[in-house]
C-alpha positions in Angstrom: 88.4 88.2 91.0 92.1 87.9 90.1 94.2 84.8 90.6 97.7 84.3 89.2 99.9 81.3 89.5 103.6 81.6 88.7 102.9 84.3 86.2 106.2 85.1 84.4 107.3 87.4 81.6 110.8 87.3 80.0 112.2 89.7 77.4 115.2 87.9 75.9 117.5 87.2 78.9 115.7 89.7 81.2 112.9 88.4 83.6 110.6 91.3 84.1 108.0 89.4 86.1 109.1 86.2 88.0 106.6 83.6 89.1 104.0 86.0 90.4 101.3 84.3 92.5 98.4 86.4 93.8 94.8 86.1 94.8 92.8 89.4 94.8 89.1 89.2 96.0 86.2 91.2 94.6 85.8 94.7 96.0 89.5 95.1 97.1 91.7 98.1 96.3 95.0 96.3 95.7 98.2 98.4 95.8 101.1 97.2 93.6 104.2 99.1 94.6 107.8 99.0 93.3 110.6 101.1 91.9 110.8 102.1 88.2 111.6 99.1 86.1 110.3 96.6 88.7 107.8 95.0 86.3 104.6 96.7 87.5 103.4 97.9 84.1 104.4 94.6 82.5 102.2 92.8 85.0 99.3 95.1 84.3 99.7 94.5 80.5 99.6 90.8 81.0 96.6 90.9 83.3 94.7 93.0 80.8 95.6 90.6 78.0 97.7 93.2 76.1 100.8 91.0 76.1 101.1 87.3 76.6 103.0 85.8 79.6 106.0 83.6 79.0 104.7 81.0 81.5 102.3 80.7 84.3 98.5 81.3 84.4 96.0 83.9 85.4 92.2 83.9 85.8 90.3 87.2 85.9 86.5 87.3 86.6 86.4 83.6 85.7 88.2 84.0 82.3 91.6 82.4 81.8 94.4 84.4 80.3 95.1 83.1 76.8 91.7 81.6 76.4 89.2 84.3 77.4 91.2 87.3 76.3 88.3 88.9 74.5 86.1 88.7 77.5 88.9 90.0 79.8 89.4 93.1 77.5 85.7 93.7 77.3 85.2 93.6 81.1 88.2 95.5 82.5 88.9 99.2 82.6 92.4 100.4 82.3 94.2 103.7 82.8 97.7 103.6 81.4 100.5 105.7 82.7 100.5 107.8 79.6 96.9 107.7 78.2 96.5 108.7 74.6 93.6 110.7 73.2 92.5 112.0 69.8 93.7 115.5 70.5 91.8 117.2 67.7 88.5 115.8 68.8 86.4 117.0 71.7 86.2 115.3 75.0 82.6 114.2 74.2 83.7 112.8 70.8 86.6 110.9 72.3 84.4 109.2 74.9 81.7 108.5 72.4 84.2 106.6 70.2 85.4 104.4 73.0 81.9 103.9 74.2 81.0 102.4 70.8 84.1 100.2 71.0 83.0 98.9 74.4 79.5 98.4 73.0 77.9 100.7 75.6 74.2 100.7 75.1 73.4 104.3 76.4 76.4 106.1 74.9 75.0 109.6 75.3 74.0 108.9 78.9 77.2 107.3 80.0 79.4 110.0 78.4 77.5 112.7 80.1 77.5 110.8 83.4 81.3 110.6 83.6 82.0 114.0 82.1 79.9 115.5 84.8 81.2 113.3 87.6 84.8 114.3 86.8 84.0 118.0 86.3 84.6 118.1 82.6 81.1 118.7 81.3 81.6 122.4 80.7 84.6 121.6 78.5 82.9 118.7 76.6 83.1 120.4 73.2 86.7 121.5 73.5 89.5 119.7 71.7 91.4 117.5 74.2 94.7 118.9 72.8 93.8 122.1 74.8 93.4 120.2 78.1 95.8 120.4 81.0 97.5 117.2 82.1 95.1 116.9 85.0 92.1 117.3 82.7 93.5 114.7 80.3 94.0 112.3 83.3 90.4 112.8 84.4 89.2 112.2 80.9 91.2 109.0 80.7 89.6 107.8 84.0 86.2 108.5 82.5 87.2 106.5 79.4 88.2 103.5 81.7 84.8 103.6 83.4 82.4 104.1 80.5 81.4 100.4 80.2 81.0 100.1 84.0 83.8 97.4 84.5 83.9 95.3 87.6 87.7 95.3 87.5 89.7 98.5 87.1 93.5 98.8 86.5 95.0 102.2 87.4 98.6 102.7 86.5 100.0 105.8 88.3 96.6 107.7 88.2 97.9 110.8 89.9 101.4 111.0 88.3 102.3 114.6 87.5 99.0 116.1 88.7 98.7 119.1 90.9 97.4 118.7 94.5 93.9 119.7 93.6 93.6 117.3 90.7 95.3 114.5 92.7 92.8 114.9 95.4 89.9 114.8 93.0 91.2 111.6 91.5 91.8 110.0 94.9 88.3 110.9 96.0 86.9 109.4 92.8 88.9 106.2 93.5 87.3 106.1 96.9 83.9 106.5 95.4 84.5 103.7 92.9 85.7 101.5 95.7 82.5 102.2 97.6 80.6 100.7 94.6 82.2 97.3 95.2 84.5 97.3 92.2 88.0 95.8 92.3 90.9 98.2 91.7 94.4 97.2 90.9 96.5 100.3 91.6 100.1 101.0 90.8 101.5 104.2 92.3 104.6 105.9 93.5 102.5 108.0 95.9 102.9 106.1 99.1 100.6 108.3 101.1 98.0 107.6 98.5 98.5 103.9 98.7 98.3 104.0 102.5 95.0 105.8 102.4 93.3 103.9 99.5 94.6 100.3 99.6 93.2 97.4 101.5 96.4 95.4 100.8 99.7 96.3 99.4 102.3 94.2 97.5 105.9 95.4 97.3 107.2 94.1 94.0 110.6 94.0 92.3 110.6 91.5 89.5 109.0 89.1 92.0 106.7 89.5 95.0 108.6 90.6 98.0 105.9 91.1 100.6 102.1 91.3 100.7 100.0 92.5 103.6 97.7 95.3 104.8 99.4 98.7 105.4 99.0 98.2 109.1 100.2 94.6 108.8 103.4 95.8 107.1 104.1 98.2 109.9 103.7 95.4 112.5 105.9 93.0 110.5 108.8 95.4 110.3 108.5 97.6 113.5 105.9 96.0 115.8 103.9 98.6 117.8 105.6 101.4 119.7 104.0 103.4 122.5 105.4 106.9 123.2 105.1 108.3 126.7 105.8 112.0 126.8 107.1 112.8 130.3 107.6 116.2 132.1 111.2 115.3 132.8 114.1 113.3 131.4 112.6 110.0 130.3 115.6 108.0 131.3 114.3 108.1 134.9 111.4 106.0 133.8 113.4 103.3 132.2 113.9 101.1 135.3 110.1 101.1 135.9 109.2 99.5 132.6 112.2 97.7 131.2 111.8 94.4 133.1 108.1 94.0 132.3 107.6 90.6 130.5 105.6 92.1 127.6 108.0 95.0 126.9 110.1 93.9 123.8 112.3 97.0 123.6 112.5 100.4 125.4 114.4 103.5 124.6 114.6 107.0 126.2 115.0 110.0 124.0 114.9 113.4 125.8 111.5 113.4 127.6 110.1 110.6 125.6 109.9 106.8 126.4 109.5 104.6 123.3 108.2 101.2 124.4 107.7 98.3 121.9 104.8 96.1 122.9 102.5 93.7 120.9 99.2 94.7 122.5 99.2 98.4 123.8 95.5 98.4 124.4 96.0 95.7 127.1 99.3 96.8 128.6 99.1 100.6 128.5 97.0 101.0 131.7 99.5 99.0 133.8 102.5 100.9 132.4 100.7 104.3 133.0 100.0 103.2 136.7 103.6 102.2 137.3 104.9 105.4 135.9 102.5 107.6 137.9 103.2 105.6 141.1 106.9 106.3 140.5 106.1 110.0 140.5 106.4 110.5 136.7 104.2 113.3 135.3 102.8 111.9 132.0 102.0 114.8 129.6 100.4 112.5 127.0 100.6 109.0 125.5 100.6 108.2 121.8 101.6 105.5 119.3 104.5 105.9 117.0 103.3 105.3 113.5 105.9 104.6 110.8 105.1 105.9 107.4 104.5 103.6 104.4 107.4 105.4 102.8 109.8 104.1 105.5 108.4 100.6 105.2 108.6 100.7 101.4 112.2 102.0 101.3 113.4 99.3 103.8 111.7 96.5 101.8 113.1 97.7 98.5 116.6 98.1 99.9 116.4 94.6 101.4 115.3 93.3 97.9 118.2 95.0 96.2 120.7 93.5 98.8 119.1 90.1 98.3 119.3 90.3 94.5 122.9 91.4 94.8 123.8 88.3 96.8 122.2 86.0 94.2 
């Protein structure tokens, strides 16, 4: 669906995007994360053929950037971080104008479909200048989907929205994903990315790491089992610390934190050993690091690396 090779964009002496190479298959929700100024929006603008790259290539839906730009623009949907609307015109009129630009055949039907789907039908005749930020964002999403694009770019879709509007947008993204469309998502909402994205790229001028959310956790932290004991956990250390599959073990109050690669295989033996030693196990869980922890560590590492170069 999207393939880039050494895609680069320079502004004077500043390299905003440095040799980005990606392959995003059809039907994937792809998260593109990075701090402000990292080059995320510049990447989206290149991939949607709004600005030309300095060097490198990209192919979207079989159309090569720089050669099939008209087809790319015709077949992608895009939600920009600050979407503009004709504020004096109604929501219905706004969408009708864009539907004509996209050469939508059933303009009336498509406009009604997405106004209803996003809960805006009752306000269809109101000027968009009277809409709240959340309503404008939903209208912008409707605009991006009017022509039923196979590939959708969403740049900070829930930025500045209240929790209710954010949830509606997230649910809608999940619904669009279920239709088999490909979604390129930039966001600062890391919980949102964790829940929605099949894979995540951490980006700061260049690609730093790319994996599934769970794969990122394993890369940085491995897997950690937590045994909650009825007494001081240090008493359980000698029982487990010399096992060949235990990579690291730590006692904190009544909790034993044990790093192992395959908990499903090794947990039964560790539980038996602890019970045979007289330990009362209250419950067993797995420590799950948040995507925020992972993201911050990766960004900090990227900044340290850039500072050394």
